[in-house]
C-alpha positions in Angstrom: 139.2 143.5 133.2 135.5 144.2 132.6 132.8 143.7 130.0 130.1 146.3 129.8 126.4 145.9 128.9 123.9 148.6 128.1 120.2 148.3 127.1 117.8 150.8 125.6 114.2 150.0 125.2 113.6 151.2 121.6 115.5 151.4 118.3 114.9 155.1 118.4 116.7 155.4 121.7 119.5 153.3 120.3 120.0 155.6 117.3 119.7 158.8 119.3 121.8 157.8 122.2 119.0 158.7 124.6 119.7 156.8 127.8 122.7 155.0 126.3 125.2 157.8 127.1 123.9 158.1 130.6 124.6 154.4 131.1 128.0 154.7 129.6 128.7 157.6 132.0 127.6 155.6 135.0 129.9 152.7 134.0 132.8 155.1 133.5 132.2 156.7 136.9 132.1 153.2 138.5 135.4 152.2 136.9 137.2 155.5 137.5 139.5 154.2 140.2 142.2 151.6 139.8 143.8 150.0 136.8 141.3 148.3 134.4 140.5 147.5 130.8 137.2 147.1 129.0 137.4 143.8 127.0 134.2 144.7 125.1 131.0 146.8 125.2 127.6 145.3 124.2 124.5 147.4 123.5 121.0 145.8 123.4 118.0 147.5 121.8 115.1 145.5 123.2 112.2 145.5 125.6 113.0 144.7 129.2 110.3 142.0 129.1 112.2 140.1 126.5 114.6 137.5 128.1 116.1 136.5 124.7 118.8 139.1 124.4 121.6 138.1 121.9 123.9 140.9 122.9 123.8 139.9 126.6 124.6 136.3 125.5 127.7 137.6 123.7 128.6 139.8 126.7 128.4 136.8 129.1 130.4 134.6 126.7 133.2 137.3 126.5 133.1 137.7 130.3 133.6 134.0 130.7 136.4 133.8 128.1 138.3 136.7 129.7 137.3 135.8 133.3 136.0 139.4 133.5 133.2 140.9 135.5 130.0 142.1 133.6 129.3 145.7 134.5 125.7 147.1 134.1 124.7 150.7 134.8 121.4 150.0 136.6 120.1 147.0 138.4 116.7 147.3 136.7 118.4 146.8 133.3 118.8 143.1 134.1 116.4 142.1 136.9 112.8 142.3 135.6 112.4 138.7 134.6 112.7 135.5 136.7 113.9 133.5 133.7 116.5 136.2 133.0 117.8 136.3 136.6 118.1 132.5 136.5 120.1 132.7 133.3 122.5 135.2 134.9 123.0 132.9 137.9 123.7 129.9 135.7 126.1 131.9 133.5 128.8 131.8 136.2 129.8 135.4 135.6 130.5 138.1 138.3 127.8 140.7 137.6 128.2 144.3 139.0 125.7 147.1 139.1 126.9 150.7 139.1 124.0 151.9 141.2 124.8 149.1 143.8 128.6 149.3 143.9 128.9 147.4 147.2 127.4 144.3 145.6 129.9 142.0 143.9 131.4 138.6 144.3 129.7 136.1 146.6 127.5 138.9 148.0 126.4 139.9 144.6 125.4 136.3 143.7 123.5 136.1 146.9 121.6 139.3 146.1 120.8 138.0 142.6 119.4 134.8 144.2 117.2 136.9 146.5 116.0 139.0 143.6 115.1 135.9 141.7 113.2 134.6 144.7 111.2 137.9 144.9 110.6 137.8 141.1 109.3 134.3 141.4 107.0 135.2 144.3 105.7 138.3 142.4 105.0 136.2 139.3 103.1 133.7 141.4 101.0 136.3 143.1 100.2 138.0 139.8 99.2 134.6 138.3 96.9 133.9 141.3 95.3 137.3 141.1 94.7 136.9 137.3 93.1 133.5 137.8 90.8 134.8 140.4 89.8 137.8 138.3 89.1 135.6 135.3 87.0 133.3 137.4 85.0 136.2 138.8 84.5 137.6 135.3 83.4 134.3 134.0 80.8 134.0 136.8 79.5 137.5 135.9 79.3 136.6 132.2 77.2 133.5 133.1 74.5 135.8 134.6 74.0 137.8 131.4 71.1 137.2 129.2 71.5 137.2 125.4 70.2 140.8 125.1 72.9 142.0 127.5 75.6 140.0 125.7 74.5 141.5 122.4 74.7 145.0 123.8 78.3 144.3 125.0 79.2 142.8 121.6 77.8 145.9 119.9 80.0 148.0 122.2 83.1 146.0 121.1 83.4 144.2 124.5 83.8 140.5 125.1 80.9 138.6 126.6 82.7 135.3 127.4 86.1 133.9 128.2 87.9 131.6 125.8 85.8 132.7 122.8 85.2 135.9 120.9 86.8 138.7 123.0 86.0 141.4 120.7 89.5 141.5 119.1 90.9 140.3 115.8 94.5 139.5 115.0 96.0 141.6 112.2 97.6 140.0 109.2 101.0 141.1 110.5 100.3 139.5 113.9 99.2 136.3 112.2 102.3 136.3 110.1 104.5 136.8 113.2 102.8 133.9 114.8 103.4 131.6 111.8 107.0 132.7 111.8 107.4 131.8 115.5 105.8 128.4 115.0 108.0 127.7 111.9 111.1 128.6 113.9 110.1 126.4 116.8 109.4 123.5 114.4 112.8 123.9 112.7 114.6 124.0 116.1 112.8 120.9 117.1 113.8 119.1 113.9 117.4 120.1 114.4 117.3 118.8 118.0 115.9 115.5 116.7 118.4 115.1 113.8 121.3 113.4 115.8 118.7 111.1 117.5 117.4 110.1 114.1 120.9 109.6 112.8 121.6 107.2 115.6 118.5 105.3 114.9 119.3 105.0 111.2 122.8 103.8 112.1 121.3 101.1 114.2 119.2 99.8 111.2 116.0 101.9 111.3 115.9 102.9 107.6 112.1 103.4 107.0 109.9 106.1 108.4 107.9 103.5 110.3 111.0 102.1 111.9 112.2 105.6 112.9 108.8 106.4 114.4 109.0 103.1 116.4 112.5 103.9 117.6 111.5 107.4 118.8 108.5 106.0 120.7 110.7 103.3 122.3 113.2 106.0 123.4 110.4 107.9 125.1 110.6 110.9 122.9 107.2 112.4 122.2 106.0 114.0 119.0 105.5 117.8 118.8 102.1 117.7 120.5 103.0 115.2 123.1 101.7 112.0 121.5 103.2 109.0 119.8 105.2 109.3 116.6 103.8 108.1 113.2 105.6 107.7 109.9 104.0 110.9 108.6 105.2 112.9 111.6 108.7 111.6 111.1 108.6 112.5 107.4 107.6 116.1 108.3 110.5 116.4 110.7 113.0 115.1 108.2 111.7 117.4 105.4 112.4 120.3 107.7 116.0 119.1 108.3 116.4 118.2 104.6 117.1 114.6 105.4 114.5 112.2 104.0 115.0 108.4 104.0 113.2 105.9 101.9 109.6 105.1 103.0 
């Protein structure tokens, strides 16, 4: 039994079938011999740089439930991200790639581990090169006089790092940023809800008592500091559970 997973990079490709049919054909060719059944097919329409793929999560869950192998048309559909490769390794699912038919079982897991190691090395090298390039650019900026910096600003180029880089966020980008922060805050509040419930059950009824309990448990506030009654109130408002002050 198998579960198949296909990914296309854009919504337009998803609607048109561009790339998707080729992947389905590769999967069909891979499975053409022997008796088999497809438990489910999952199609993701996302960027390869995005490790948060809900359809893949569903595919992995179904593969675990059915003790089935996950079949992917091409190895590059799953292996561009270190975090993503680590997630696959932790999923406990046999992953097979149609363009690497000899890789499956323990050998396949070993190959995924090597791919993860290479991805980690590459990420580290890129980060090191980026830091060195930024340091060199910062040193160059420091040598500019105000007239040269003004000329660069007039040309729409940044004259310093960490400050005005000649770009402005659009209203849509700012709105997306706010939405992400709101989602993260809500997720944090939901994670804290059972902890706060335990504290209240042990007699911590006020906001101050809850803050003290969280601090004693070694749980930091959202920005890493100690809890205050006001911060606890904000968390409880997000989870719609507000005790008396």
